[in-house]
C-alpha positions as CSV (number, residue, x, y, z in Angstrom):
1,Q,0.3,-0.2,0.1
2,V,1.1,3.6,-0.6
3,Q,0.0,6.7,1.2
4,L,0.4,9.9,-1.3
5,V,0.0,13.4,0.0
6,E,0.2,16.4,-2.5
7,S,1.5,19.8,-1.6
8,G,2.4,23.3,-3.4
9,G,-1.0,24.0,-4.7
10,G,-2.2,27.9,-4.4
11,L,-3.5,30.9,-5.7
12,V,-1.6,32.4,-8.6
13,Q,-1.9,34.4,-11.5
14,A,-2.1,34.0,-15.1
15,G,1.6,33.3,-16.5
16,D,2.9,32.4,-13.1
17,S,4.5,28.9,-11.9
18,L,3.7,26.4,-9.5
19,R,5.4,23.1,-8.4
20,L,3.4,20.3,-6.9
21,S,4.8,17.6,-5.1
22,C,3.5,14.4,-4.3
23,A,5.1,12.8,-1.1
24,A,4.9,9.1,-0.9
25,S,5.2,6.2,1.9
26,G,5.0,2.9,1.1
27,R,7.6,-0.1,0.2
28,T,6.0,0.1,-3.4
29,F,6.7,3.7,-4.4
30,S,9.8,3.2,-6.7
31,R,8.3,0.7,-8.5
32,S,5.1,2.3,-9.3
33,L,3.8,4.3,-12.1
34,I,2.9,7.7,-10.5
35,G,0.2,10.0,-12.6
36,W,-1.1,13.5,-11.9
37,F,-4.7,14.0,-12.5
38,R,-7.1,17.4,-12.4
39,Q,-10.7,18.0,-11.6
40,A,-12.4,21.2,-11.9
41,P,-15.8,21.8,-10.5
42,G,-18.5,20.1,-12.6
43,K,-15.7,18.3,-15.1
44,E,-14.5,15.1,-15.1
45,R,-11.1,14.0,-13.5
46,Q,-8.5,14.9,-16.4
47,F,-5.0,13.4,-16.9
48,V,-2.5,15.8,-16.9
49,A,0.9,13.8,-16.9
50,A,2.3,10.1,-15.9
51,I,6.0,8.9,-15.0
52,T,7.0,5.4,-15.0
53,W,9.3,4.0,-12.1
54,T,12.7,4.5,-13.6
55,G,11.6,8.3,-14.7
56,L,12.8,7.3,-18.4
57,T,9.4,7.5,-19.7
58,R,7.0,10.5,-19.2
59,Y,3.5,11.2,-20.3
60,Y,1.7,14.4,-21.2
61,T,-1.8,15.6,-22.1
62,D,-1.3,17.3,-25.5
63,S,-2.5,20.6,-24.4
64,M,0.0,20.5,-21.5
65,K,3.1,19.3,-23.1
66,G,5.4,22.3,-23.1
67,R,4.1,23.6,-20.2
68,F,4.1,20.7,-17.5
69,T,7.0,18.9,-16.3
70,I,6.8,15.6,-14.3
71,S,9.6,14.3,-12.5
72,R,10.7,12.0,-9.6
73,D,13.2,11.3,-7.0
74,N,12.5,7.7,-5.9
75,A,15.4,8.2,-2.8
76,E,12.9,10.9,-1.7
77,N,9.5,9.2,-2.5
78,T,8.3,12.5,-4.4
79,V,7.0,13.0,-7.4
80,Y,6.9,16.8,-8.8
81,L,4.7,18.5,-11.3
82,Q,6.1,21.6,-12.7
83,M,3.6,23.9,-14.1
84,N,4.7,27.0,-16.1
85,S,2.7,29.7,-17.9
86,L,-0.1,28.8,-15.9
87,K,-4.0,29.9,-17.4
88,P,-7.1,30.0,-15.8
89,E,-8.4,27.4,-17.2
90,D,-5.6,25.3,-15.2
91,T,-7.7,26.0,-12.3
92,A,-8.6,22.2,-10.6
93,V,-7.9,20.3,-7.5
94,Y,-4.8,18.6,-8.7
95,Y,-4.0,14.8,-7.3
96,C,-1.5,12.3,-7.5
97,A,-2.2,8.7,-8.1
98,A,0.2,5.3,-7.7
99,N,-0.3,2.0,-10.2
100,H,1.7,-0.3,-8.6
101,D,2.2,-2.8,-11.1
102,S,2.1,-0.1,-14.2
103,S,-1.0,-2.2,-15.6
104,G,-3.7,-0.8,-17.8
105,N,-3.7,2.8,-19.5
106,Y,-1.6,5.4,-17.9
107,N,-4.1,8.1,-18.7
108,D,-7.2,6.4,-17.2
109,P,-8.1,6.9,-13.2
110,G,-9.5,3.4,-13.3
111,S,-6.2,2.1,-13.5
112,Y,-4.5,3.6,-10.4
113,D,-4.4,1.9,-6.8
114,N,-3.8,4.9,-4.6
115,W,-4.6,8.4,-4.7
116,G,-3.9,11.7,-2.5
117,Q,-6.4,14.2,-1.2
118,G,-5.7,16.7,-4.0
119,T,-4.5,20.0,-3.9
120,Q,-6.3,23.1,-5.2
121,V,-4.8,25.2,-7.9
122,T,-6.6,28.3,-8.9
123,V,-5.0,30.4,-11.4
124,S,-6.3,34.0,-11.8
125,S,-6.6,36.5,-15.0
């Protein structure tokens, strides 16, 4: 089992940057695919980015590619999401999630086994 805790959200202006962190505890973290998702009010949970346990492969939603960067530090049991050039439409609760055996589809919330509680990101225009 992995416990995930997100942090780093907040209120920023359009064009600003934020770095979200996903701190994990549990023995399987270093072998897990970790994903970031977001959910805005009234909308479905949306895939943002994911990173394999080696860190060698990263996936992004096309609309965020170039603005968002996912990375991980297995020694620190932490995955990061660097978000640059933020837009008001990036406003959402951001969640990290762990897929312990890298099964299923990296962009499908149903493929993930554990979720954090989320961190709010609000981007004002």
